[in-house]
N, C-alpha and C positions, 0 to 999 in steps of 0.2 A: 640585481634584485632576484631574488626567491619566490614563486606564488605559491603560497599556504593552497594544501590539496587537500578537500577534505575528505574520506570513504565517502564513495557510492553508497545506494538502501542496500546493494546487491550484496555488495562488503561489510558492512553493518551488520544484512542480517546472518552471513552463515560467522561474522566474528560472536554475533550474539547466540549460535548455534550452537557453538562446538563450545561458549561458556558453559549455557547450559548441560551437553549433555557429559562435557567432564564432572561438574559435580554430581550429576546425577549417577555417575560412574565411582566416582572417587566415598561421596557422602551415600549414598542408596535411596530411596522412597523421599522425595519430597513433594509440599504440594505448592501451587504457584505462589503461595503468598511467602513462603519457604525460599523459594529458587528468586523473589523482588529482593525481599532481603538480600540472602545473597551477592546477587547482581547487581544489583544497586537499579537494576531497568524498572521502568515505567510497569502501571500494570495491563496496558495494549498492546505494549512490548512483549512480555511476559507470555500474553495472553495468544498471540500470535505467533509466537514461534514455538509455544505447547502444540498447536491442531500443527502446521507445517510437520514439525518433526513426527507426530501420530501418522501424516499421510504417511509419512515415510517407513514408516513402518519400525524405526528406533527409537520410540519412548511408546510408552501405549501405560493406562489408568490403571491400578494395581489395586485400589482401594480407595480409603480416606482413613483419617485423622479422626482417634477418637473422640479424641477431646475440642476437636472444634464444632462447630453446627454444619448439618451437613447442608449438602450442596454444595455451588464448585469452589467453595475457597476450602473444602476438607478433602476434596478430591486428590487422594498421590497418585506423582507421576512419576515412574523408572523407567530407567534402560530396558530395552529389550534384547537381554545377555543373547534371546537365539538367536539374532537378526544376521549371527556370523561365527564361527570356529575357527581356533586355529588349535597346532601342533606345537610341543617342542621334543626334541633331542639331544639328550647327553650321549655324544659316540663316542665308547674308549675301547682300546685295542680288543678285550675281551669279552664287547657286544654295546646293544645298546640299552637305555632307559628312553622310556616317552610317555607323555602327556595328553591327554586331547581337552582342551579346554574351553571355554565359554568365552564374550565377548567381552566379558568384565573379567576374564581372568579367572574364574573358579575351576578347579581338577572337574572335570566327566570322568574322565576315565584313564587305569595308568596301563602299561606294560615291561616287561624286560625279555627282550632277544640274546640271550647269550648266545656267542661263536665259538664252538669247535678251533682251539690253537692250531688244529691242524690247517686251517684253512687261513690262516693268522698272516702266510708270508706274504709278502709284495706278489704282484703280479703271477697269480693264478688262472686269472683269465674264467673259464664257466663254472668256479667254484666260489671265486669273487660275487663274481653277477648272480649265484643261486640263493648267495647268502642275501646281498639287496634285494633279490626279488622277496623272499622271507620274511623281510623286516619291512618290507612296505605291504606286502600281505598281512604282518601282524597289528599293521598302523591303522590299515580299512578295514579289517575284523575288529579293531577295537571302538573304531569312532562307529561304526555299524551298530554296535553292540552298547554305544548311548545315544543312540537314535541319532548319529549325526551322518550324513548321507555326502557332505562338500565339506572340504579344508578351502576357508580362503587365506590363509597363508600358514606354512611351517619354518618354524625358526632352527636351525642345526648346531646346536657346540661343538665342534673337532678339533683334536691337535695338529699344533701345524699353525704355519701362515695361513696366513684368509689374503688375498693382494685387494688392498683398495679400487684400483682399477679395474679391473674383470672379476669379483668376485669369486677364484679359483683357488681350490689349495694348494699349496703344497707342502709336502712334509720336509719337518728338520730333522727326522730318521728312519727309522726301516716300522713305519703303518701302513698295515694292512692294505690289501691292495681294493676291500670292499669298500672303504672306506670311501673312495672317488665314487663306484661302482654307486655306491645307496644316494648319493649325490645328485645320479644323474637319472638314477630310476624315479628319484623326487619331483626333480625336473620335468620329468613322462606326465603325472596327472595333469589332468585336464586342470584347467580354472585355477589349479594353486601354485602362491609364489612363493619360491622358498629361496630362505636368507640364511647365509652361510655365514659362520663366526666361530673364533678362536675361542676353548673354551671357557678361556680364565679370564677373558672380557669379557664373559658371558655373566662368571663368577662376579666379577667386580663391577659391575652393569647391577646388580642384586646388594650385594653392599648396598650401593648409592639407594638405591630404591625403598630397598627392606629391610637392613642388615644392617652393622657397625657403623657406617658412614654416613647417615641417613642427613647428618648431619654437619657433612662435608663438602665441600666444592670440588676443592681440590685432594684427592688420598694415591694411593697405590696400592694395592690388594695382592702381597706376595701368596701365591697357591703353593702351598708347601704340602705336598703328596709322592706318586709315582717318582717325578720328576720337580722340578720346579720353575713356574715361569709370573709373570706375573702382570698388572692391567695399569693401567696410567689414566685416571682419570682427571684432570688439569681445568678450572673452571668450568667442572658438571658439565665437560667432554670426556669422549670416550678418544684417546689418544691411539693409531694404527701405526703411525711413521710413513715411508715412504712406500715401501714394499708389507704392511705390515706385519714387521718383526717389530714393534716395538713392546718389550719385557718379558722379550727372550733371553732372563738373565739367565738360561740353562747353561749359556754356551759365556756365559761373563770369567774371567779370570782370576781368580784371586787365588790369594795365599794360602798352603796346605794341599794342594791338592798335588798329585803328582806327574801332572805336566800340563801339556794346554790343548785347550778345545782346541775342534778341524771344524772347516766348515761342516762334515759329515757328520761328528763328533761334539753332543756336551761330555763324553767321560773325564775330561781333564778341566773342566771349566767347576760351576754354581754349582752343578748335578752334582758332582764328582764330592762333595759335603756335605752335602743339604737334602739329597734324594734319597730314597723310602730303606734303596741297600747301606747305603752309607750311614743312616742314620741306626739302624738295624747292628752293624759293626760296632758304631759306636757304644751301642750299650751294650755290647756281648765286653767290648774291651773295659767295658767298669764293672763288670759281673752283672749284670742283669738279664735274665731271657731274652731272645728273640729269637725267633724263627728266623733259620737258615733262608728263607725265599728269598727274604729281600723285600718282598712286595708293600704298596701303601698299605692295607689292615694290619701286615705283623710292625710296621714301624710305628703305625697308633698305635697296636697295643704295647712296644715297647715304653713310648712315652705313658700312654697311661700308666705302666708298671712303677715308673720313674716316681711318678708324681705320686701314687699310693705306698711305694717304700719310706716318703720320709727321707732323714738322714742319707740314706743310702740311696737314693737316688738323685739327692743334689748337685754332686759333680758331674753326671751325665747331663743333668739339664742344664747346670755354665756351660759347661761345651758346646754342648747341643746351641744354645743361645746366642755365643761368640759366637758360634758358624752361622747363621741365620744372622746376625749383624751382620758381617763382613758383607753380604751384598747385601743388606739394607743398609747401609752407610752410602754406598757406591751410589744407589738412586738418589738417596737421598743429597748427597753435595751436588748431583745433577739439576734435579727437578725441584727441590724445596718442599714438597709436598706438606711438610706438615704433618704429618700424618698418617700412619703406615699401619695396615689390617693384614695380620697375618688367617690366613684363609687354607682351605685342602682337609684331607686329613689329620693331619699336623697339628696344622693352627688348630683345628678343630678341637684335638687328644687334649693337645695342651693350652688351653683356656687364656684366663687372664694371668694363671701360676707363669707361662711363657709368654707371655707378649709382656708379661711386667720386665723379665730379666733379658729381652730380649730389649726395653726402651732405656735399662738402666746401662747396659752394654752399649747402645748404639751412643748413648751421648759420653762417652769415653772416646768415641771415633770422632765425634765432628761435631763443632763450635752448636752446627742449627737445632734449635729445637725439636726434636719428634716424637708423638706420642706415637707408641704403638698399644691398636687395639686384638682383643681376637674374634674373629669374624665369628655374626650371628643369625645370617644366611643360611647355615646348616650342612647335611650332606647332599643337601638336591637344589647347591646354589646357582650350578651351569641350571640345572631346568627349572629354575624361578628368572633366569636373568631371561630364558630361552623365551618364555611366556609372557617377559614382558617387552622382550621385544617386537615377537609376533602382535602381543597386541598392540603398540607403537603404530605397526605399521599398518594393523588392519584400522584403526582410527584416523592414519593420515587421507585413507582413502573415501570411509564411509564418513568420516567428521568434516573432509574437507581442513586438515591441518595441515599446517605448512610444514 
């Protein structure tokens, strides 16, 4: 026989505090009456928690609700968003984008730090360290310019495998040495926690929380940019795998490539069909203009050109959709996510038109019904996911969330 246990008074207070804080975060300033209606808590309980949260500096009175009579019931309570500050990074081979935000996730300042390709080769030693120092200096200057002297948490999105056990970044290609140096430098900031996450995983979180998959607990984000990757969210949880490699579909062996991938090169894998260089070559093969440089922006432009060309771009779009559907089919028959979101520069450029073509082709590869959607988190999906991740970490600390 088991004995039923009720929450202790301190546990109940913590639960009620978290509930109120999250409501203030999500819905903005609220009166005590509105908090009672939304939480179902009693008048004395709400009054007690508001008093307690004001003493901790997490909540403050910010005005009165005009339509109510003056007095305690009209007071508006809001989360003190300046109670803690966060930063987010999108780290690429050619530099970084960063944002400084408050506890509510509101952007206070942004910065871009380009990196000269001459110091992008791995293992350049002092040059890598110099790049990292410059980026951290830019972060601190950007924060101070927004009136922020202390960062509670920094979330970093970077390409490569993030080991779930150690939190270390492992390259799946020839990434610049300054990536590792940057992480080391950030982790030396006093009083600041650093979270490292694969950049596609962060984009997947953004699509889940604020983008195309807000109504789905299970889906896969296919990131189509310079290369290709995937974020897998099953039952509301991001899945990383044993070594952090879940979603490294650039290495997926598929028909149509010139060879097979290897442990240190994805050229013979799915990347060889839908990487940006392959898309540009495909466009030129269909008589469409495409920059021979073959980077992500060139591939994005090629897709937009095809969409604007009408009938002249149909064959290219059909073949591109078939290539994407090959990789999507492999994911779907293993995971059965029910929904695939196309993100990255190519997914953004193709929009609903490309997503529809991929869905129709995918239906011919598998008996599993799968909806294909265009991502809506936009070009800043990695940064958006990093802000959400850092904000979650701060709330776990300040709100006592599990």
